[in-house]
N, C-alpha and C positions, 0 to 999 in steps of 0.2 A: 344584031345580037339581042337575044331575049333579055328583057329587064326583069329582075327578080325583086320581090318585096315580101313583107310578112304575109300578105294575102296570096301571093304567088311565089312561094319559096322554092329554092332549088330542090331537086328530089331528095338529096341526102339530109335536108333539114325539115322536110315536110312533116315527118313523124314527130319531130321535136316540137314544132309549133302547134301541132294538134294537141299534144299532151301538156304543154306548158300552160301555166295559169298566170294571169296578170298579177303584178305585185300588189299586195294589200296596201290600202291607203296608209295605215300606220307605218308599215315598213318603208314606204317612200319618204315619209316625214323623218323617220329615224336616220335614213341615209343622209338627209340634209343636216340633221342635228350633229351627226358624227363629223361631217365635213366642217361645220362651224367650230366644233370642239378642236379639231386638228389645226385650225387657223387661230386658236386661242380667242375665238369670239365666244367667250363663255356665257355671257348674258343671252345672246341669240340662241346658243346651243340649248341652254336651260329652257328657254321659251318653247323651242321646237320639241324637246323631250316631253315637256308637260302636255303639249298639243298631241303628240303621238300617244301618250299615256291615255288621254281621254278618248281618242279614236280607237285605240286597241281595246279599251274596256268595253266600248259599245260593240266592236266587231266580235269580241270573245263571247258576248252574250248570245250572239246569233250562231255560234259554232256548237256542234254536238259535244257531248262530254268526252268523246274519244278523240276529238280533234286536238290541235295544239292548245296548250294551257294559256291562260290569261297572263300576258307578260307586262301588263300595264305598270306593275310595281317596279319592274326593272327600269323602266323609263323615268319613273318618278325619282328613283334613287340617283340615276345619272343626272337628272336635272339638279338634284341637290349637290352632287359632286361638282358640277359646273359652277353653281352659285358660290360654293365654298371657295373655289379658285378665283372667283370674281370679287371676293371680298365681302360677300353677303352671307357671313357665317351664321347669323341667327336664323335667317330664312332657310339656309341650307340644312341646319340641324332639325328643323321642323319636318323636312322631307326625308332626310336619311334615317331618322329614328325609326321609321317603319321597317327598315331592314335589320334592326336589332331584335333578336329573339323571334324573328319571323319564322313561321312554320313552312320552310322550303319544301319539305317532303310532301306535306298534305296538299300544297298548291302545285305539285308536280314541277317544281323548279329547283330540284336538288342540285342539278349540275351548275346552277348559278349562285349557289350559296356563298361562294367566295366574295361576293359583293358585300356581305356582312362585315368583312374585315375593314373595308374602307369606311363603312358607316361608323364603326367604333373609332377608327383613327380620326375621323373628323371631330368627334366629341373630345377625344383625348387631346388633340392639338389645340382645339379652341380653349378648353379650360386651362391647359398649360399656358397658353398665350396671355390669359388674363390673371394667371397666378392663383387660381382657385383650387387649392390642394384637396379640399373635400370632394368636389365634383370630379376632379382629375382621378383621384384614387378610386372613387365609385365606378367610373367608367372603365378604368383599367381592369378592375375585378370582373365587371360585366363582360368585357371583351375576352378575357381569359376563359371565363365560364362558358361563354357562347362558342368559343373555339373548340372546347372539349365536346360540347353538344353536337357541333357540326363535323367533328372528327378532323378538324384542321387547326392545329395548335396556333394560337395567336402570339405574335404576328408570324405569318408564314411567307408572305411575298417579300422580295428584296426591298421594294419601295416602302412597304409598311414597316419593315424593320428599321429602315433609315428614319422614318418619321417618328416611330416610337422611341428610338434612341435620342432624337432631338428633344422630344417632349420630356423624357425622363432626365436628361441633362439639365433642362431648364428648371425642373421641379426638384432637383437634387434627390431624385428617387433612386438611390444606389442599389436597392434590392432588385427591382425590375431591370434597371440598367445593366447590372451584372449578368442577369439571365439572358437578356436580349442580345447583348454583345457576344456572349458565348455561342448563341445560335447562328451567328454569322460565320460561315466557313472561310477558309483561306482563299478559295477560288472566287467567291463572291467579292471579297475585299480587293482582290487583284483586278477583277473585271470592272469594279466600280470604285475608282480611287477616292471619290468623295465619301463613300460609305466606309472605306478603309481608314481614312483620316478621322472620321467620327468615332470609329471603334478604338483607335489609338487614344483619342481624347477621353473616351469613356473609361478605358482601362486605367488610365492615369488617375481618373477621378475616383475609381473604385479601390485604389491601393490604400 
């Protein structure tokens, strides 16, 4: 029986192998980073995302202006998200602040602009956790304004709504709490019982 390999593929795959390109070095590092993230190895994931960011930045400099955009910022943001989950909030905020008011359109990353939401959530959660009402209020306003700029009302995702409600409950922020609870529909409450319970608690708080 004939033995097939990449160098000697079966006829139906020969064309595929001729056209396919090897995975970029940054991409291979990102795969490892996501694997670490899924295993809750947040420190390792952050380290890998930062490594991927540095490699992607160098690789992007060698690409033509019509090629794929420089995605290094996306990997830095993910490193920040992982550090935040790992309890390194101060370090995380230094990284994720880059995604706040970032020009996603100019950098040809418009489709990734939803990452901005989590950047704002990290700041809101952190300042709520230390009871800093001034900074909390400042970042809530920034998040709402940025959402309007990006044409994605803040908070838009279910996880962000849950985190925003938790923060506003902690800060007795009844104005935003009422708005955010109203934005959670019945289907989302049913699908996520934890979010549903938070909404019930928030509604009682707002009465």
